[in-house]
N, C-alpha and C positions, 0 to 999 in steps of 0.2 A: 540468379538473385537476393539475396535476404537479408531479414531487417537487425541489425546486431541491435539487442538490447544489453541496457547495465543497470541494473535494481536495486535505489535506493530505500532503505525506512525509512519514513522522518522520524527525527529529534527526539530527546525523552518528551514527556509532558507530564503536567502536575498531578492528569489522573494515573497515569503510571506512577508516580512518584503515590500517590495517596494507593494503590494496587484497587485503582476503577478500567475498566475494561469500556471506553469511550462507546464502541459502536460509531453513531452518528452525532452521538454528542459532540458540539466544534470547542474541544480540549484548550489551550492556550501551549506553545510552546513552555519549556519552565528554561530557569537557566542553568541549568546541566544542557537541553535539550539544543539552548541557544548555541552556547559552545561547542556541541558537538558537531551544529550543521556549518558553523563558520569553521572548525579544524579540517570537516572532510574539503571543504573546500581550498583547504593548501594538499590536504592527500588527494585529487582527483587532477589539480592543474598541470597538466602533464595529459590532459586524457582530451579529446578531442569528441563534442557530443554534435549532433547536426542542431537537436532539440529537446528538449525537455517536457516530456507532461510530468499532470501530478493529479490526485484526485484533487476535488475542491472543497475540503476538509481544511480551514485555516492552519490549523497545525502541519499539515504537511506544506499548505503554499509559503509561510512564512520560512520552513526549514526550504522550497524549495528556490527560497526571496535571497535569503542568507549565504546558502552555496552558492546561487548559476545566477542570481541576480540582476549579475551587469554584464553580462560574460553570453547570452542564451537570453531567445526567447523563452520566456515559460508559457504550456499552456493548460491550463485547466479541463479536466474533464470527469464528467461526477461517473464514470463507468467505472473509475480509478479508489473509487470508494473504500473503507472499510465495510467488511457485515454489518449489517443492519440489524443489531438487537432487541430492536422492537421496544417490546416493557421492561429489556434488560439494559438500554442505552445509559453508561454512566451507572452501570450500577458492579458492587463490589469483585473484583477477578474469581474471588474465589469461589463465585456463586456461576459467573458465567465461562470461564473457564473450564471447567466440568461439564456444561453443557454442551461447547463445540461440536464436537466430535454425534452428538448427537442430534444435530443439527444439520445434519451432511444433506438429506433432503427432506426432512421435515421442518419447515420454519419455525425460527424464533417468536414467542406469542407478537404478533403488527408488526413484526419483521421479517428475516427472508431466513433463505438455507446458503450455505455454500454453496450445494446447485446453483441455485438465481447467483452468489456471488464469481460463479463461473463461465455463467453466459452471459453476465457482461465484460468480461475481460475476454473471452473469445469476440466478441461483437466487436472490443477495444481490438486485439494483436488483427482481425481478419479487417481492420479501419486501418495498420499500419503499414501490412502485406501493401494493401491497393496505392496508399500513400504516402508512404515511404520506403519505396523498396530501397535497399541497398545503403540505407542512410544507418548513421548509428545514434540511440534515440535513448535518453536517459529517461528512465520513470521512477517518481518520488513517489511513494506508497505506504502502504500499511500491508500486515499481519495476511487477511485473508486475498488479495488480492495476485500476492505474492505465493500464498501455498497454492492457490488457483493455476500461477502461471508452474507451480511442483507435476501437475496434475498433466496442464492441457500439454506440454510441453515434452517436461521430461518422462512423462508417462508414469508417473508415480500413480497410486491408489491415494484417497484422500486419508484412507489409516497410514497409509507411510509419508503423505507428505505433515503429517500431526508428526508423528514421533521424530523427520529428521531436522522439523525445521532451526534452519539456520542460524538465526538468530535469537 
């Protein structure tokens, strides 16, 4: 058996609209993000999930509650957080995004690397295998964990994962 995962990224945030890379900054959903999360509920109404896991950052928790809150148990998990950009949390995307591929192994100053995110996500996947075998899991999270899943499950290189990012 295996764990089936369906991955969702949180709705648009105020930071997204201002072209800010939030990282671990606890950004709020924008009006558009709220609308997206509510619309997603309708789009997936015929899908069956056993449980929902989400990052513990409020933009993701809010998205998860709007989409799944009346149907499923939502479990917050810190391992599903965005990459910690350290000194660059909540800084302009035009500064942070060019740094991302340079921080695959090297950490952001006072933050973490994408390899650190991969370790968190691998630990989470091992937890799922041990505790949710045969289940269909919804995950609501961020860009970095999604890319880490591409590296871990689809065996992409980090360079491929960044280049082929589906969002």
